ZAKOLVEX-439409 format. One record per residue: x, y, z of N, C-alpha, C in turn; residue in one letter. Coordinates in steps of 0.001 Angstrom, whole numbers, padded with zeros to 6 digits, always signed. Example, Ala and Ser with C-alpha at 12.3 -4.5 7.8 and 13.67 -1.06 7.14 Angstrom:
// ZAKOLVEX-439409
+013190-005690+007800+012300-004500+007800+013200-003300+007800A/+012850-002250+007080+013670-001060+007140+012900+000030+007870S/
//
This chain:
// ZAKOLVEX-439409
+012536-000059-005988+013043+000430-004764+014644+000101-004660M/+015439+001136-004272+016759+000865-004124+017248-000135-002999S/+018401-000634-003166+018815-001646-002265+019061-000791-000754D/+019457+000405-000866+019621+001234+000373+018433+001388+001106E/+017236+001766+000443+016019+001908+001085+015428+000614+001605R/+015674-000558+000888+015362-001713+001471+016027-002046+002803K/+017331-001650+002894+018006-001943+004092+017549-001013+005285A/+017031+000159+005039+016491+000995+005969+015239+000556+006687E/+014476+000003+005990+013018-000288+006404+013186-001431+007504Q/+012459-001323+008482+012591-002341+009615+011747-003603+009154P/+012333-004720+009585+011741-005918+009400+010607-006231+010382K/+009348-006159+010006+008323-006385+010950+007311-007476+010348R/+006923-008318+011356+006012-009405+010848+004561-008940+010511P/+003854-009524+009706+002574-009032+009286+001726-009004+010575P/+000902-007886+010648-000103-007807+011709+000490-007014+012922G/+001635-006365+012697+002387-005699+013870+002759-004283+013432V/+002319-003305+014342+002755-002105+014173+004144-001631+014809C/+004103-001941+016162+005380-001794+016996+005599-003115+017630V/+006728-003839+017181+007080-005141+017795+007284-005030+019296P/+006986-006094+020044+007321-006133+021483+008721-005811+021871W/+009685-006351+020935+010991-006030+021449+011355-004634+021254Q/+010798-003915+020284+011038-002437+020399+010317-001808+021435E/+009189-002075+021703+008394-001394+022999+009066-001759+024087K/+009598-002825+024469+010203-003245+025600+011396-002301+025945L/+012103-001817+025051+013201-000939+025123+012746+000415+025668K/+011602+000779+025428+010874+002166+025979+010350+001973+027368E/+010099+000862+027911+009372+000753+028997+010376+000507+030242L/+009976+000953+031529+010695+000707+032643+010860-000660+032920P/+011601-001082+033866+011603-002497+034376+010203-003090+034714E/+009899-004145+034240+008602-004755+034568+008749-005658+035773I/+008157-005307+036793+008103-005941+038035+007188-007074+038290K/+006079-006961+037453+005036-008075+037531+005246-009266+036540G/+004280-009632+036039+004228-010862+035037+004538-010307+033633D/+005768-010648+033282+006296-009991+032071+005393-010618+030866R/+005135-011811+030848+004289-012422+029656+003028-011968+029651E/+002449-011477+030779+001087-010818+030782+001153-009436+030019L/+002155-008606+030388+002407-007404+029774+002584-007690+028260V/+003279-008532+027836+003692-008897+026512+002412-009206+025591Q/+001559-010123+026196+000369-010472+025547-000593-009250+025416R/-000742-008521+026490-001638-007434+026373-001176-006373+025292V/+000290-006098+025222+000770-005123+024301+000510-005793+022892W/+000844-006990+022706+000689-007605+021303-000923-007530+020909E/-001739-007867+021872-003142-007816+021454-003685-006303+021136D/-003192-005377+021974-003551-003952+021597-002852-003552+020192V/-001636-003996+020028-000879-003413+018798-001694-004062+017549D/-002190-005430+017716-002826-005977+016586-004121-005450+016299A/-004734-004870+017406-006062-004145+017115-005785-002720+016361L/-004658-002129+016678-004353-001014+016065-003975-001197+014486G/-003332-002422+014373-002967-002701+012898-004313-002977+012054Y/-005190-003688+012697-006505-003997+012045-007216-002633+011790V/-007322-001714+012750-007976-000476+012614-007340+000275+011429Y/-006170+000332+011277-005344+001001+010104-005835+000366+008821I/-005806-000910+008774-006143-001605+007554-007635-001470+007125W/-008538-001412+008297-009916-001080+008058-010067+000247+007513H/-009374+001171+007921-009653+002590+007387-009187+002665+006120C/-007992+002044+005775-007447+002074+004426-008298+001453+003364L/-008967+000341+003717-009661-000318+002707-011114+000069+002740L/-011777+000672+003702-013133+001017+003750-013532+002364+003087S/-012554+003171+002830-012781+004551+002351-012038+004845+001015F/
//
């Protein structure tokens, strides 16, 4: 892989499809408990990641 392609790829931790910091930019102002919203997002995102891996490895 060329150095240019490596620079273009986003750095994401393992187990994450869309990091919270990226998703936060898309959301309107959070008026409630921000930590609760973040925790729920990260849990749902992790389930999506597991589903993708399950489909990839099971078939």
